[in-house]
C-alpha positions in Angstrom: 0.2 0.0 -0.3 1.4 3.6 -0.7 -0.4 6.8 -1.0 -3.0 5.4 0.3 -3.9 2.6 -1.9 -1.8 2.3 -5.0 -2.7 3.7 -8.1 -2.1 0.1 -10.2 -2.9 1.9 -13.9 -1.1 5.2 -13.7 -4.3 6.9 -14.5 -5.9 7.9 -11.4 -7.5 5.9 -8.3 -8.3 2.4 -8.7 -12.4 1.7 -9.5 -14.1 1.9 -6.5 -11.3 2.8 -4.4 -12.6 3.4 -0.9 -9.7 5.4 -0.1 -10.5 8.1 -3.0 -12.3 10.6 -0.6 -9.5 9.7 2.2 -9.4 7.6 4.7 -10.8 8.6 8.0 -8.1 9.8 10.8 -8.0 7.9 13.8 -5.8 10.5 15.1 -6.4 14.3 16.7 -8.0 16.1 19.1 -11.6 15.7 17.4 -11.7 11.9 18.4 -12.4 11.1 21.8 -14.4 7.7 23.7 -18.0 9.1 23.2 -17.6 9.6 19.4 -15.3 6.7 18.7 -18.4 4.1 18.1 -19.9 6.2 15.7 -17.2 6.6 13.5 -16.8 2.9 13.4 -20.1 2.2 12.4 -20.0 5.2 9.8 -16.6 2.7 8.3 -18.6 -0.3 8.3 -21.9 1.3 6.4 -19.3 3.0 4.4 -16.4 0.3 3.8 -17.7 -3.1 5.5 -15.4 -5.0 7.9 -12.1 -3.9 6.6 -11.6 0.6 6.3 -9.1 2.7 5.1 -8.2 4.8 7.8 -5.0 7.3 9.0 -2.9 6.7 11.6 -0.8 9.9 11.0 -0.8 12.6 8.1 0.3 10.7 5.0 0.4 7.0 6.7 -2.5 5.2 5.5 -3.3 1.7 6.5 -6.3 -0.9 6.8 -8.8 -0.8 10.2 -10.3 -4.3 10.6 -14.0 -3.8 12.0 -15.5 -7.1 11.7 -15.2 -10.0 14.1 -14.9 -13.1 12.3 -12.4 -10.9 9.6 -10.4 -9.7 12.8 -10.2 -13.4 13.8 -8.9 -14.4 10.7 -6.3 -11.5 10.6 -5.3 -13.0 13.9 -4.9 -16.2 13.4 -3.7 -16.6 10.1 0.3 -16.1 10.2 0.3 -17.5 6.9 -1.4 -14.5 5.2 -0.5 -11.9 7.9 2.7 -11.6 9.4 4.0 -9.8 12.6 6.8 -8.3 11.2 6.8 -4.7 10.6 10.0 -5.1 8.4 7.2 -6.2 5.9 5.3 -2.4 6.0 5.7 -1.5 2.5 5.7 2.1 4.0 8.4 1.9 5.5 10.3 0.0 3.1 9.5 2.5 0.9 10.7 5.5 3.2 7.4 7.2 3.7 7.3 6.9 7.5 9.4 9.5 8.8 12.1 7.9 11.2 11.3 9.9 14.3 7.2 8.9 13.7 5.8 8.6 17.1 4.5 5.6 15.3 7.6 4.0 15.4 7.5 3.5 19.2 4.9 1.2 18.9 5.3 -0.4 15.2 9.0 -0.5 15.1 10.4 -3.9 14.9 12.2 -5.2 18.4 13.0 -8.6 18.8 9.8 -9.2 20.9 6.7 -11.5 20.9 4.8 -9.0 19.3 6.7 -8.6 16.1 7.4 -12.3 15.7 5.9 -15.2 14.1 6.2 -19.3 14.2 8.8 -20.7 16.2 10.5 -17.6 17.1 7.1 -16.2 18.5 6.5 -19.6 20.3 9.8 -19.6 22.0 9.4 -15.8 23.3 5.8 -16.4 24.1 6.7 -19.8 26.6 9.2 -17.9 28.0 6.7 -14.7 28.8 3.6 -16.9 29.5 5.9 -19.0 31.8 7.6 -15.8 33.9 4.1 -14.1 34.1 2.1 -17.7 34.8 4.6 -18.2 38.4 3.5 -14.9 39.8 1.6 -16.0 43.3 -1.9 -14.5 42.9 -2.5 -14.3 46.5 1.1 -12.0 47.1 0.0 -10.2 43.8 -3.1 -9.6 45.4 -1.4 -8.2 48.3 0.8 -6.3 46.6 -1.9 -4.5 44.7 -4.1 -3.8 47.8 -1.1 -2.3 49.5 -0.2 -0.1 46.7 -4.1 1.0 46.5 -4.0 1.6 50.1 -0.8 4.0 50.2 -2.1 6.1 46.6 -5.8 6.5 48.6 -4.1 7.7 51.5 -1.8 10.3 49.5 -5.2 12.3 48.4 -7.7 11.0 51.0 -7.2 14.0 53.2 -8.3 16.6 50.6 -11.6 14.8 50.0 -11.0 14.8 46.2 -8.7 13.8 43.6 -8.3 13.2 39.7 -8.4 9.2 40.1 -6.4 9.1 36.6 -3.5 11.2 37.6 -3.4 10.0 40.9 -4.5 6.5 41.0 -5.6 4.6 37.4 -2.0 5.6 36.3 0.4 4.9 39.1 -1.3 1.6 40.5 -0.4 -0.7 37.7 3.2 0.4 36.6 4.3 0.5 40.5 2.6 -2.7 40.6 4.4 -3.8 37.7 7.7 -2.5 38.9 7.3 -4.9 42.1 6.5 -7.8 39.5 9.6 -7.0 37.5 12.0 -6.6 40.8 12.9 -2.9 40.7 13.0 -0.6 43.6 11.0 2.7 44.0 12.8 4.6 42.3 13.1 2.9 39.3 9.7 2.4 39.5 9.0 6.0 39.0 11.4 6.2 36.1 9.8 3.2 34.0 6.4 5.2 34.9 7.5 8.4 32.9 8.8 6.6 30.5 6.0 4.9 29.8 3.8 7.9 29.9 5.8 8.9 27.1 5.5 6.1 25.0 2.1 6.0 25.3 1.5 9.8 24.7 2.6 9.1 20.9 4.1 12.4 20.0 7.3 13.8 19.5 8.9 12.4 22.7 8.1 9.1 22.1 11.2 8.0 20.8 13.2 10.0 23.2 11.1 8.0 26.1 11.5 4.5 24.6 15.4 5.5 24.8 15.3 6.5 28.5 13.3 3.0 29.0 15.8 0.9 27.5 18.4 2.0 29.6 16.9 1.6 33.0 15.5 -2.1 31.8 19.4 -2.8 30.1 20.5 -1.6 34.1 18.0 -3.8 35.3 19.1 -7.0 33.4 22.4 -6.8 33.9 22.0 -6.4 37.7 19.5 -9.3 37.9 22.1 -11.4 35.6 24.4 -11.0 38.5 22.1 -11.4 41.4 18.7 -12.8 40.1 15.6 -12.6 42.9 11.6 -14.3 42.7 10.7 -11.8 39.9 9.5 -11.8 36.4 13.0 -10.4 35.0 15.0 -13.1 36.6 12.5 -16.0 35.5 12.9 -14.5 32.1 16.7 -14.7 32.1 16.7 -18.1 33.9 13.9 -19.5 31.4 15.1 -22.8 29.1 14.3 -20.5 25.8 17.5 -18.7 26.5 16.4 -15.4 25.5 19.2 -13.1 25.0 19.6 -10.0 27.0 18.5 -8.0 24.5 15.3 -10.0 23.9 14.5 -10.3 27.4 14.9 -6.2 27.2 12.5 -6.1 24.1 10.0 -8.4 25.7 10.0 -6.5 28.9 9.5 -3.2 27.1 6.5 -4.5 25.1 5.0 -5.9 28.8 5.4 -2.5 30.6 4.2 -0.4 27.5 1.3 -2.9 26.7 0.2 -4.0 30.2 0.4 -0.4 31.9 -1.8 1.4 29.5 -4.5 -1.8 29.5 -4.8 -2.1 33.1 -4.7 2.2 33.4 -7.1 2.2 31.0 -9.7 -0.7 32.2 -9.1 0.5 35.9 -10.3 3.8 35.1 -12.6 3.4 32.6 -14.7 0.6 35.2 -14.6 3.7 37.5 -16.4 5.8 35.0 -19.0 3.5 34.7 -19.3 2.9 38.5 -19.6 6.4 38.6 -22.1 7.3 35.7 -24.2 3.9 35.7 -26.5 4.1 38.8 -28.6 0.7 38.0 -24.9 -0.7 37.3 -23.3 0.8 41.0 -26.6 -0.4 42.9 -26.4 -4.1 41.2 -22.8 -4.2 42.3 -23.5 -2.8 45.8 -26.4 -5.1 46.2 -24.5 -8.4 45.0 -26.7 -8.6 41.6 -23.1 -8.3 39.7 -19.7 -8.7 40.6 -16.9 -6.9 39.7 -15.8 -9.1 37.2 -19.2 -9.0 35.7 -18.4 -4.7 35.5 -15.1 -5.6 34.2 -16.5 -7.9 31.4 -18.7 -4.9 29.9 -15.7 -2.6 29.8 -13.7 -5.5 27.3 -17.1 -5.4 25.5 -18.3 -2.0 25.0 -14.7 0.2 25.9 -11.7 -1.9 25.6 -9.0 -0.7 27.0 -6.8 -1.2 23.6 -9.2 0.3 20.8 -7.1 -0.4 18.1 -4.0 -3.0 18.0 -0.8 -3.1 15.9 -0.3 -4.7 13.6 -0.5 -7.5 10.7 1.2 -7.2 7.2 -0.2 -9.2 4.4 2.4 -11.6 3.4 0.7 -11.5 -0.4 -1.6 -9.9 -2.4 -5.0 -10.7 -1.4 -9.3 -10.5 -1.5 -9.8 -9.3 2.2 -13.0 -8.1 3.9 -14.1 -6.9 0.6 -11.0 -4.9 -0.3 -7.9 -5.5 -2.7 -5.0 -6.2 0.1 -1.6 -5.9 -1.3 1.5 -7.7 0.3 3.0 -5.7 2.9 0.0 -3.6 3.5 -0.5 -2.8 7.2 -3.9 -4.2 9.2 -4.7 -2.8 12.5 -7.0 -4.6 14.7 -9.7 -2.7 15.5 -11.1 -4.6 18.8 -13.3 -2.1 19.8 -15.1 -1.7 16.6 -14.9 -6.0 15.9 -16.8 -6.6 19.6 -19.7 -4.0 18.5 -20.3 -6.2 14.9 -23.5 -6.9 14.2 -22.4 -10.4 13.5 -21.9 -10.5 17.5 -24.2 -8.1 19.0 -27.5 -7.7 16.9 -29.2 -4.5 17.0 -26.8 -2.9 19.9 -27.7 -5.1 22.0 -25.7 -5.7 25.3 -23.7 -8.4 25.8 -24.9 -11.2 28.4 -23.1 -11.4 32.0 -19.9 -13.8 31.8 -20.0 -13.9 28.0 -15.8 -13.5 27.8 -16.2 -14.3 23.4 -15.1 -10.2 23.5 -11.7 -9.8 21.6 -10.4 -7.0 24.0 -6.8 -9.0 24.5 -6.8 -10.2 21.0 -7.3 -13.9 19.7 -5.1 -16.4 18.3 -1.5 -17.2 18.8 -1.1 -13.5 20.0 -3.4 -13.5 23.1 -2.7 -11.2 25.5 -0.4 -13.4 27.9 -1.0 -11.1 30.7 -4.9 -10.8 30.8 -5.3 -12.9 34.1 -2.8 -10.8 36.1 -4.3 -7.4 34.6 -7.9 -9.1 35.7 -6.4 -9.3 39.0 -5.1 -5.9 39.1 -8.0 -4.3 38.1 -10.3 -6.1 40.2 -8.5 -5.3 43.4 -7.8 -1.5 42.6 -11.4 -1.3 42.1 -12.7 -3.3 45.1 -10.3 -1.5 46.6 -11.3 2.1 45.6 -15.0 1.7 46.3 -14.6 0.3 49.5 -12.4 2.9 50.9 -14.6 6.0 49.4 -18.1 4.4 48.7 -19.8 8.1 48.8 -17.3 9.3 45.9 -19.2 11.0 42.7 -17.9 13.1 40.0 -16.8 16.2 40.8 -17.8 17.7 37.3 -20.3 16.6 34.6 -19.9 13.0 32.9 -20.3 15.6 29.5 -17.2 17.5 31.1 -14.4 14.3 31.0 -11.8 14.9 29.1 -9.7 11.7 26.6 -6.2 11.2 26.0 -6.1 10.2 22.3 -4.0 8.3 19.9 -4.8 5.7 17.4 -3.9 3.2 20.0 -6.0 4.1 23.1 -8.7 6.6 23.7 -8.5 6.5 27.5 -10.1 9.2 30.1 -7.2 11.4 30.9 -8.9 12.7 33.9 -11.6 11.5 36.3 -12.4 14.2 39.2 -13.9 13.3 42.1 -15.1 14.0 45.6 -16.2 12.3 48.4 -15.9 12.6 52.4 -13.9 10.9 55.4 -12.9 7.3 53.6 -13.3 4.1 55.4 -9.9 3.4 57.0 -11.0 -0.6 58.0 -10.3 -1.7 54.6 -10.2 -5.3 56.0 -13.5 -5.2 57.2 -15.1 -3.2 54.2 -14.5 -6.1 51.5 -16.8 -9.0 52.2 -14.5 -12.4 52.5 -13.9 -13.6 48.9 -15.5 -10.8 47.0 -12.3 -10.2 45.2 -12.1 -14.0 44.0 
């Protein structure tokens, strides 16, 4: 794919070229979490399950918004590669070297950018390292971290739950999982925020993160501990230091942004949907039910990079060329009428959503991410049972990038918090 879909005859756009009027931008201040569903439905009506979009000016790709098509894209590695070095625009020099997109789609020796045996080798190491995290210990870590954060703003009787809670908690917990100290954890948090912003600082933030992690890897080679970094270094897959570094980068960036948005969006629903909050308080729904509702309606990652066509093909009603980038439209696929006809709400307990992807590259960290999110929401709602929005729902602001459309702010007010969490949370509720 060139500019954005090639003139194959030299006489103008191909007949019926879907992008002739210009691909829809997935960037810019005009897009937020409230109007994105409307955009996706317009794209579906105009183009079908695969639509032309722009990730940045002049960077035109395909967005896969059909549920069935997304499953095929995610599962069929023989047709769709994860290796961005296949990307036409990149090979043709059409993507600036300093583009903020490269922090996310630039090739790394990590499981997110590999296929076949190489992917299976890296995924085995990552999955095993995460799978050996003790769930009880992780829950205690999350709760202790949540308590400290709440105590830091409780006396003011007001807080912005995005920067003061949802943003800080996941990366602090992840730092503990990786085996880093608080100072290094703060450095990783700053670098993660810089990369996720998808702006001119993204490349510098990426280099800062790599520098911090290389020092961590050297330390863990010399003095291993009971942490994810040490397990990756000792795994039979024999990852190199470079592979460990870049797989940790993927874990931090993907995991932190996903969990941050998952926490913030769940809290937003509890604050703006009285029926949901009442059902949760009354025991008719569990926190996990609320988390699943968020994954269906407001996935923490809206659009996920990327697959690259390995050959010319007809896919989703479009002519795809070898090397074209196809982005996984997770949020749009979840609302495909073939999955949820007539805008029906997902049934409680239904986890057929694609919020964590599908196929061999399904997110290996979704279980710890759920535990972190569940515990974070549980702790906050029991410590601050009367919290309410400090602004109208229409005044909430959004952080925008092609990949995520999370809340930028969630200001709340509350009276004196509950101080004895052990008696506030019913036994077994956080399972």
